[in-house]
C-alpha positions in Angstrom: 56.3 -10.6 45.2 53.9 -11.0 41.7 51.7 -13.9 41.8 52.6 -16.8 39.6 50.1 -17.8 36.9 48.8 -21.1 37.3 48.2 -21.7 33.3 50.2 -22.3 30.5 51.1 -19.2 28.9 52.9 -20.3 26.3 49.4 -22.3 25.1 47.3 -19.5 26.3 49.2 -17.3 23.6 48.9 -19.5 21.0 45.4 -19.8 21.4 45.0 -15.9 21.3 47.1 -15.9 18.2 44.5 -18.2 16.7 41.8 -15.7 17.5 40.5 -17.5 20.2 38.3 -15.2 22.8 39.2 -14.9 26.6 36.3 -17.2 27.3 37.9 -19.8 25.0 41.5 -19.8 26.1 40.4 -19.5 29.7 38.7 -22.6 29.4 41.7 -24.3 27.4 44.1 -24.0 29.7 42.0 -24.1 32.8 42.1 -20.3 34.1 39.4 -17.9 34.5 38.3 -15.5 32.1 39.1 -12.7 34.2 42.9 -14.6 34.7 42.9 -14.7 31.2 42.1 -11.1 30.5 44.5 -9.7 32.9 47.2 -11.5 31.7 46.3 -10.5 27.9 46.2 -6.7 29.4 49.5 -7.0 30.9 51.2 -8.2 27.7 49.4 -5.6 25.7 47.3 -8.2 23.6 44.5 -7.0 22.0 40.9 -8.8 22.8 39.9 -11.2 20.1 36.3 -10.9 20.0 34.1 -14.0 19.8 33.0 -15.2 16.7 29.0 -14.7 15.7 26.9 -17.8 15.9 27.1 -18.3 12.1 31.2 -18.4 12.4 31.1 -15.0 10.3 30.9 -11.6 10.7 27.9 -10.0 8.8 28.1 -8.1 6.0 26.1 -5.1 6.1 24.5 -3.9 2.7 22.5 -0.7 2.5 19.9 -0.9 -0.5 18.6 2.9 -1.6 15.0 2.7 -3.0 15.8 3.9 -6.4 12.8 7.0 -5.8 15.5 8.3 -3.3 18.3 8.1 -5.6 16.3 10.0 -8.1 14.7 12.3 -5.9 18.2 13.7 -4.3 19.9 14.1 -8.2 16.5 16.6 -8.9 16.5 20.4 -8.7 14.0 21.7 -6.4 10.8 22.5 -8.2 10.3 26.3 -8.8 8.2 28.5 -6.4 9.5 26.2 -3.6 10.5 29.5 -1.5 14.7 29.0 -2.1 16.3 32.0 -1.2 17.9 32.5 -4.5 14.7 32.4 -6.3 14.0 35.4 -4.1 17.0 37.1 -5.0 16.6 36.6 -9.0 12.7 37.6 -8.9 12.5 40.8 -10.9 8.8 40.9 -11.8 7.8 42.9 -8.7 8.6 46.3 -9.6 10.3 48.1 -6.6 13.1 49.9 -9.1 
């Protein structure tokens, strides 16, 4: 016989829908975090991540220094040894 849940599953489902973490749900319904995790997994519910201390997710911004942006657009300097230069150099006799 399956073990009976000893917490209010309806309340747990409501809290999950509000985005509460397993630990927050466990505290609210008087169950262990492991019990909530198992209950959630059996029902195919995704894990809610607890919010960061600030209450928001960080926004990641990458600033590329202007020198790097312009360097990526420039052509390589002549005489840099690129293979295209070696194929187009006709000044060295050999014909």
